C-alpha positions in Angstrom: 0.0 -0.1 0.2 1.5 3.5 -1.1 1.8 5.7 1.8 0.6 9.2 1.6 2.7 12.1 2.9 1.1 14.4 5.2 -1.3 12.3 6.9 0.2 11.4 10.2 -1.2 7.9 10.7 0.9 7.4 7.3 3.9 7.5 9.1 3.2 4.7 11.2 4.3 1.3 10.7 2.7 -1.5 13.5 5.0 -3.6 15.7 6.5 -6.7 14.4 6.7 -10.0 16.5 9.4 -11.3 14.1 12.2 -9.0 16.2 10.9 -10.6 19.6 12.7 -13.8 19.1 15.0 -15.4 21.8 15.3 -18.4 24.3 12.3 -20.4 25.3 11.9 -21.4 28.9 9.2 -23.6 30.2 5.7 -22.3 30.2 5.3 -23.0 33.8 8.1 -20.4 34.8 6.1 -17.4 33.2 8.1 -14.6 31.6 11.7 -15.1 32.0 12.9 -13.1 29.1 11.7 -9.9 27.4 10.4 -11.6 24.3 8.0 -13.2 26.5 6.9 -10.4 28.5 6.7 -7.9 25.6 3.1 -7.2 23.8 3.0 -6.2 20.4 -0.1 -3.5 19.6 -0.8 -1.8 17.0 -1.4 1.9 18.2 -4.9 2.2 16.1 -6.2 -1.5 17.8 -5.1 -0.2 21.1 -7.0 2.8 21.2 -9.9 0.9 20.6 -9.6 -1.6 23.0 -8.4 0.1 26.1 -11.4 -1.0 28.2 -10.1 -4.3 27.6 -6.9 -4.3 28.2 -4.7 -3.2 31.1 -3.2 0.2 30.6 0.7 -0.4 29.7 3.1 1.1 32.0 5.8 1.8 29.5 5.4 2.3 25.4 8.5 1.1 23.3 8.5 3.2 20.0 10.8 3.1 17.3 11.6 6.4 15.3 13.2 4.6 12.3 14.9 7.9 10.3 18.1 8.9 9.4 17.3 11.3 7.0 18.6 14.3 9.5 22.0 12.4 9.7 22.1 12.3 5.7 21.4 16.3 6.1 24.0 16.4 8.5 26.6 14.9 6.2 27.0 11.7 9.1 27.0 8.3 8.4 23.7 6.6 7.5 21.9 3.7 9.1 20.4 4.3 12.2 17.3 4.2 10.6 17.7 0.5 11.1 18.3 1.0 15.1 15.1 0.3 16.5 15.0 -3.4 14.7 18.5 -3.7 16.2 17.5 -2.7 19.3 14.6 -5.0 19.6 16.3 -8.1 18.6 19.1 -7.5 21.6 16.3 -6.5 23.9 14.4 -9.8 23.2 17.2 -11.9 24.5 17.6 -10.5 28.2 16.2 -11.9 31.0 13.0 -10.2 32.4 12.7 -8.8 35.8 9.7 -6.5 36.1 6.4 -8.6 36.8 4.8 -5.5 38.1 5.4 -3.6 34.9 3.4 -3.8 31.6 5.5 -2.9 28.6 4.1 -2.4 25.0 5.5 -2.6 21.7 3.9 0.4 19.8 5.9 0.0 16.4 7.5 2.7 14.5 7.5 6.2 13.3 9.0 5.9 9.7 10.4 8.4 7.7 8.5 9.0 4.0 10.4 10.0 1.0 13.0 12.0 2.7 10.3 14.1 4.7 12.0 14.6 8.4 9.6 17.1 9.5 6.8 15.0 8.5 8.2 11.9 10.4 9.2 14.3 13.4 5.4 15.7 13.6 4.1 12.2 13.6 6.4 11.4 16.5 5.0 14.6 18.3 1.7 13.4 18.1 2.4 9.8 19.2 4.2 11.4 21.9 1.3 13.6 22.9 -0.7 10.7 22.7 1.2 8.3 25.0 1.7 10.9 27.6 -1.7 12.1 27.9 -3.0 8.4 29.0 -0.4 8.3 31.7 2.3 6.0 29.8 5.8 6.5 29.7 7.4 6.6 26.5 10.9 4.9 25.7 11.8 5.9 21.8 14.4 4.4 20.0 16.1 6.2 17.1 17.2 7.1 14.5 19.4 10.4 14.4 19.2 12.9 17.2 16.6 14.8 15.3 14.3 12.7 17.1 14.5 15.0 20.2 12.7 18.0 18.1 9.6 15.8 17.8 10.1 14.1 21.0 9.9 17.5 22.9 7.4 19.1 20.9 5.0 16.0 22.0 5.8 16.8 25.5 5.2 20.3 25.4 1.7 19.5 23.9 0.7 16.9 26.4 1.4 19.5 29.0 -0.4 22.3 27.2 -2.9 22.6 30.5 0.1 23.3 32.6 1.0 26.7 30.8 3.7 27.5 33.3 5.4 23.5 33.4 9.2 23.9 32.8 10.9 21.0 31.1 14.6 20.6 31.8 16.2 18.4 29.0 19.0 16.3 30.1 21.1 15.3 27.0 24.0 12.7 27.4 26.0 13.6 24.5 29.3 14.5 23.2 27.3 17.5 21.1 25.6 20.0 21.8 23.6 19.8 18.6 22.9 23.6 18.7 23.7 24.1 15.0 21.7 27.2 13.6 19.0 26.4 11.8 20.3 28.1 7.7 18.3 25.8 5.6 17.0 22.0 6.5 16.9 20.7 10.0 19.0 18.2 10.3 20.6 15.7 13.3 22.8 19.0 14.5 19.8 21.1 15.1 17.1 20.2 17.3 18.0 21.6 20.7 18.7 25.2 18.6 15.3 24.7 17.1 13.8 24.0 20.5 15.6 27.1 22.3 14.7 29.4 19.6 10.7 28.3 19.7 10.4 27.9 23.4 9.7 30.8 25.9 12.9 30.2 28.0 10.7 30.3 31.1 9.5 26.9 30.0 12.7 24.8 29.2 16.2 24.7 30.3 18.8 22.4 28.5 21.8 20.6 30.1 24.4 18.5 28.0 26.5 15.8 29.8 29.4 14.2 27.9 30.7 17.5 25.9 33.9 16.9 24.0 35.7 20.0 23.0 37.1 18.6 20.1 33.6 17.9 18.7 31.8 21.2 19.3 33.4 24.7 17.6 33.5 27.8 19.3 30.5 29.0 17.6 28.9 26.6 19.4 30.0 27.1 22.6 29.1 30.5 22.1 25.4 29.4 21.3 25.4 27.6 24.5 26.4 30.7 26.6 23.9 32.5 25.0 20.7 30.3 25.7 22.4 29.7 29.2 22.9 25.9 28.6 24.5 24.1 31.7 27.1 21.6 30.6 29.9 19.0 31.7 32.6 17.9 29.8 33.4 14.3 28.9 36.2 14.4 31.4 33.9 15.5 34.6 31.5 12.5 33.5 33.0 9.8 35.2 31.8 7.5 38.4 34.5 8.8 40.5 33.3 12.2 40.3 29.4 11.6 40.3 29.1 12.9 43.8 30.3 16.1 43.0 28.4 16.5 39.5 25.3 15.2 41.2 25.5 18.0 43.4 25.7 20.4 40.5 22.8 18.5 38.9 20.7 18.7 41.6 20.1 22.7 41.3 18.8 22.1 37.6 16.6 19.6 38.8 15.1 21.5 41.0 14.4 24.6 38.7 12.5 22.4 36.5 9.0 20.6 36.8 9.7 17.5 34.4 12.7 16.0 33.1 13.1 14.5 29.5 16.0 12.4 29.0 17.8 11.9 25.7 21.0 9.9 25.2 22.9 10.0 22.2 24.7 7.0 22.1 27.6 8.7 20.2 28.4 9.9 23.8 30.1 6.9 25.0 33.2 5.8 24.2 33.4 3.6 20.9 35.2 1.0 22.9 31.4 0.5 24.3 29.4 1.7 21.1 31.1 1.9 17.9 27.9 1.3 16.1 26.7 4.8 15.6 27.1 8.1 13.2 29.9 10.0 15.1 32.1 7.6 16.9 34.6 8.9 19.3 37.1 6.9 21.8 37.0 9.7 24.5 33.2 9.4 25.6 32.0 8.5 29.1 31.2 4.5 30.2 28.2 2.5 30.5 28.7 2.8 34.4 28.8 6.3 34.4 25.4 6.5 32.7 23.7 3.6 34.8 24.5 5.8 37.9 23.4 8.9 36.4 20.1 7.3 35.4 19.3 6.0 38.8 19.5 9.4 40.2 17.6 11.0 37.6 14.9 8.2 37.7 14.6 8.3 41.6 13.7 12.1 41.2 10.1 11.0 39.7 10.3 14.2 37.6 11.2 12.0 34.4 8.5 12.3 31.6 10.0 10.4 29.4 13.5 8.8 27.6 14.9 8.2 24.2 18.3 6.9 22.5 19.5 8.2 19.3 22.1 7.5 16.7 22.3 3.5 17.0 23.7 2.7 13.6 23.8 -0.8 13.3 25.6 -0.8 9.8 28.8 0.2 11.9 28.2 -2.3 15.0 30.6 -4.8 15.9 29.1 -7.7 17.1 25.8 -6.1 18.0 27.7 -4.4 21.2 26.1 -1.3 20.7 22.4 -2.7 20.3 23.0 -4.6 23.3 24.4 -1.5 25.3 21.2 0.4 24.3 19.2 -2.8 25.1 20.9 -3.0 28.7 19.9 1.0 29.1 16.0 0.2 28.2 16.0 -2.4 30.6 17.8 -0.3 33.5 15.2 2.5 32.6 12.4 0.4 33.0 13.9 -1.1 36.2 14.0 2.3 37.7 10.6 3.5 37.0 8.5 3.9 40.2 
């Protein structure tokens, strides 16, 4: 069936059970692995049967788009990230019996229409948050953040003065000025230029000086962006960093966490669009996420730039899967 651009529903693809395969345990043991526990529900079917089903606690949604990476002259392949992530998560042991997790399928990019894809993601995020569901979105390029944030803002439209704190684990600011087309390097510039500063605040953890031009540091200062360099994002330094982060958390009513997989050292995450050997470790992120989730202010989360084309033994996809498993574990 040919999909029509402009119709938000045409950018949606229902979940596919084929990605959720793994070891089969004895039926009497119940759900031992993610592939056994996950439930695949078409967003349209779910909307018409909510009275018959237990409300899901958490929704996994794919953002199968790397048009923003292509426009940014990066290494394409991140559109395959959601599928690789699901295959890796499927095989992990499941320790969340009191939580319901649904695979809601993917948002697709049609005919290079990044803006339409972002709009469709925004609509889906708004609906999920409106139903009290925690979204975990898997990309895809970091342009995911623009659509994700817009959906959160729409979902909070009745809380006019609510302030959202964006916490980005990333080697890059992604604050490039929007001169022509938007891309994976512009999402936070777009957000900060569009949004009243009393309603949004931006903080980046893992900034690498060599990966950001002096212009980007100037833009960050202009918009009062908080940031921590990669050498500060160490487990040994976490108590100091936590004290500084506590002020950011206190100033914001809600938190949106976005994790660019290229923020990790390429020793842990080679399968990304822009790898670097100087990033942070999984142990640091694990500690930071546990602290942030415990605030009970986190509204949603996404992972960006997972690029299976350049992965090594699926280790980046496996890392993304472990992160999501940790997020689910930390949600109260």
